[in-house]
PATOR-691133 format. One line per 10 residues: number of its first residue (from 1); for each residue y, z, x of N, C-alpha, C. Coordinates in nm, 2 decimals, m for minus. Atoms other than C-alpha are relative to their C-alpha. Layout:
<rs>
NUM) Y/Z/X/Y/Z/X/Y/Z/X; ...
</rs>
This chain:
<rs>
1) 0.01/0.03/m0.17/6.20/29.87/7.82/m0.13/m0.08/0.10; 0.07/0.06/m0.12/5.92/29.65/8.01/0.05/m0.03/0.14; 0.07/0.03/m0.17/5.86/29.67/8.41/0.00/m0.15/m0.04; 0.11/0.07/m0.08/5.64/29.44/8.42/0.06/m0.14/m0.05; m0.11/0.16/0.06/5.79/29.05/8.53/m0.11/m0.14/m0.07; 0.04/0.11/0.09/5.71/28.79/8.24/m0.01/m0.12/0.13; m0.03/0.14/m0.09/5.62/28.44/8.34/0.19/m0.12/m0.03; m0.04/0.06/0.06/5.92/28.24/8.36/0.01/m0.16/m0.05; 0.01/0.16/0.07/5.90/27.89/8.18/0.25/m0.04/0.03; m0.14/0.11/m0.01/6.21/27.61/8.22/0.02/m0.04/m0.07
11) m0.05/0.03/0.18/6.40/27.53/7.95/m0.03/m0.16/0.02; 0.00/0.21/0.04/6.36/27.11/7.80/0.08/m0.07/0.11; m0.03/0.11/m0.08/6.69/27.03/7.95/0.03/0.01/0.12; 0.00/m0.01/m0.12/6.63/27.14/8.29/m0.12/m0.11/0.01; 0.06/0.06/0.04/6.31/26.94/8.29/0.02/m0.12/0.02; m0.07/0.14/0.05/6.48/26.66/8.14/0.06/m0.07/0.15; m0.14/0.01/m0.05/6.75/26.71/8.41/m0.01/m0.08/0.20; 0.08/0.04/m0.16/6.49/26.71/8.77/m0.09/m0.08/m0.08; 0.10/0.15/0.04/6.29/26.44/8.61/0.09/m0.15/0.01; m0.13/0.09/m0.07/6.62/26.23/8.57/0.04/m0.05/0.08
21) m0.08/m0.03/m0.16/6.76/26.32/8.93/m0.14/m0.05/0.09; 0.14/0.04/m0.14/6.38/26.25/9.09/0.01/m0.18/m0.04; m0.01/0.10/0.05/6.40/25.91/8.88/0.08/m0.13/0.07; m0.13/0.04/m0.05/6.74/25.82/8.97/0.04/m0.01/0.19; m0.01/0.03/m0.20/6.71/25.87/9.40/m0.11/m0.10/m0.05; 0.09/0.14/m0.09/6.37/25.68/9.41/0.01/m0.13/m0.04; m0.05/0.14/0.12/6.55/25.42/9.19/0.08/m0.06/0.11; m0.08/0.06/m0.05/6.81/25.42/9.38/m0.05/m0.03/0.21; 0.04/0.03/m0.16/6.60/25.45/9.76/m0.08/m0.14/m0.02; 0.03/0.18/m0.01/6.37/25.15/9.63/0.11/m0.13/0.01
31) m0.10/0.22/m0.05/6.70/24.88/9.58/0.01/0.07/0.09; m0.10/m0.06/m0.11/6.84/25.06/9.90/m0.13/m0.08/0.17; 0.11/0.00/m0.10/6.54/25.01/10.10/m0.01/m0.15/m0.02; 0.00/0.14/0.12/6.48/24.63/9.88/0.06/m0.07/0.00; m0.12/0.13/m0.04/6.81/24.46/9.97/0.04/0.10/0.10; 0.03/m0.01/m0.12/6.79/24.57/10.31/0.03/m0.08/0.04; 0.01/0.18/m0.06/6.88/24.26/10.54/m0.06/0.07/0.14; 0.09/m0.18/m0.07/6.57/24.42/10.75/m0.12/m0.14/m0.01; 0.20/0.02/m0.01/6.20/24.24/10.81/m0.09/0.04/m0.15; 0.05/m0.12/0.09/5.95/24.29/10.52/m0.02/0.13/0.15
41) 0.09/m0.17/m0.11/5.79/24.55/10.80/0.04/0.06/m0.05; m0.07/m0.17/m0.05/6.06/24.70/10.87/0.08/0.07/m0.19; m0.03/m0.06/0.08/6.14/24.74/10.47/m0.15/0.09/m0.03; 0.12/m0.02/0.09/5.77/24.80/10.38/m0.01/0.18/0.14; m0.04/m0.13/m0.05/5.78/25.09/10.69/0.07/0.11/0.00; m0.08/m0.06/0.05/6.05/25.25/10.50/m0.04/0.09/m0.09; 0.03/m0.05/0.12/5.91/25.25/10.18/m0.12/0.02/m0.04; 0.08/m0.09/m0.01/5.59/25.41/10.33/0.04/0.10/m0.02; m0.03/m0.16/m0.10/5.76/25.66/10.51/0.07/0.12/m0.19; m0.02/0.00/0.10/5.93/25.67/10.17/m0.09/0.18/m0.09
51) 0.12/m0.04/0.10/5.62/25.73/9.97/m0.09/0.16/0.06; 0.08/m0.11/m0.06/5.45/25.99/10.26/0.12/0.12/m0.04; m0.16/m0.06/0.02/5.84/26.14/10.28/m0.07/0.12/m0.19; 0.01/0.02/0.11/5.75/26.22/9.87/m0.04/0.09/m0.05; 0.14/m0.09/0.06/5.42/26.35/9.84/0.05/0.15/0.11; 0.02/m0.18/m0.12/5.40/26.65/10.14/0.17/0.12/m0.09; m0.15/m0.19/0.05/5.78/26.79/9.95/m0.05/0.00/m0.15; 0.09/0.00/0.16/5.57/26.80/9.60/m0.17/0.13/0.02; 0.06/m0.04/m0.10/5.28/26.91/9.83/0.02/0.19/0.05; m0.10/m0.13/m0.06/5.50/27.20/10.00/0.03/0.07/m0.12
61) m0.05/m0.06/0.10/5.61/27.30/9.67/m0.02/0.05/m0.11; 0.08/m0.16/0.05/5.36/27.37/9.56/m0.05/0.13/0.06; 0.06/m0.05/m0.07/5.20/27.51/9.85/0.11/0.16/m0.06; m0.10/m0.12/m0.02/5.53/27.77/9.84/m0.04/0.09/m0.19; 0.04/0.03/0.11/5.49/27.76/9.43/m0.13/0.12/0.02; 0.09/m0.09/0.03/5.14/27.92/9.46/0.01/0.18/0.09; m0.07/m0.11/m0.12/5.28/28.21/9.77/m0.01/0.08/m0.09; m0.09/m0.08/0.14/5.47/28.31/9.48/m0.05/0.10/m0.10; 0.08/m0.08/0.10/5.27/28.38/9.23/m0.08/0.05/0.02; 0.08/m0.12/m0.13/5.02/28.54/9.45/0.07/0.08/0.04
71) m0.04/m0.12/m0.10/5.25/28.75/9.60/m0.11/0.14/m0.01; 0.05/m0.20/0.08/5.17/29.04/9.36/m0.11/0.06/m0.02; 0.16/0.02/0.05/4.80/29.01/9.29/m0.07/0.07/0.11; 0.08/m0.07/m0.12/4.60/29.23/9.54/m0.13/m0.16/0.02; 0.06/0.09/m0.02/4.35/28.98/9.69/m0.18/0.11/m0.01; 0.16/0.03/0.14/3.97/29.00/9.51/m0.07/0.04/0.14; 0.15/m0.07/m0.11/3.82/29.07/9.93/0.10/0.08/0.06; m0.07/m0.10/m0.04/3.92/29.29/10.14/m0.10/0.08/0.12; 0.16/m0.09/m0.09/3.63/29.46/10.42/0.03/0.12/0.02; m0.04/m0.10/m0.12/3.80/29.66/10.61/0.10/0.15/m0.11
81) m0.10/m0.08/0.08/3.94/29.84/10.33/m0.16/0.18/m0.07; 0.07/m0.10/0.05/3.74/30.15/10.20/0.00/m0.02/m0.18; m0.01/m0.07/0.11/3.65/30.22/9.80/m0.02/0.11/m0.07
</rs>
């Protein structure tokens, strides 16, 4: 039995559920903003805020994933270590 951790792969069902959940959430938010009884500029502001939140959430998740994947590796540049 090997102790080396392998790269985890998500199942197709998990991936599909995540995509479907994201699509439903975005659609529900878009419909809610569209149906909101407010001025057009208020709805536009909310729509831009939602898009900004989504893009920053994607960026944050990528940064966290990259940090976790790189946690077990040795940095290639270590100026104060003796070789």
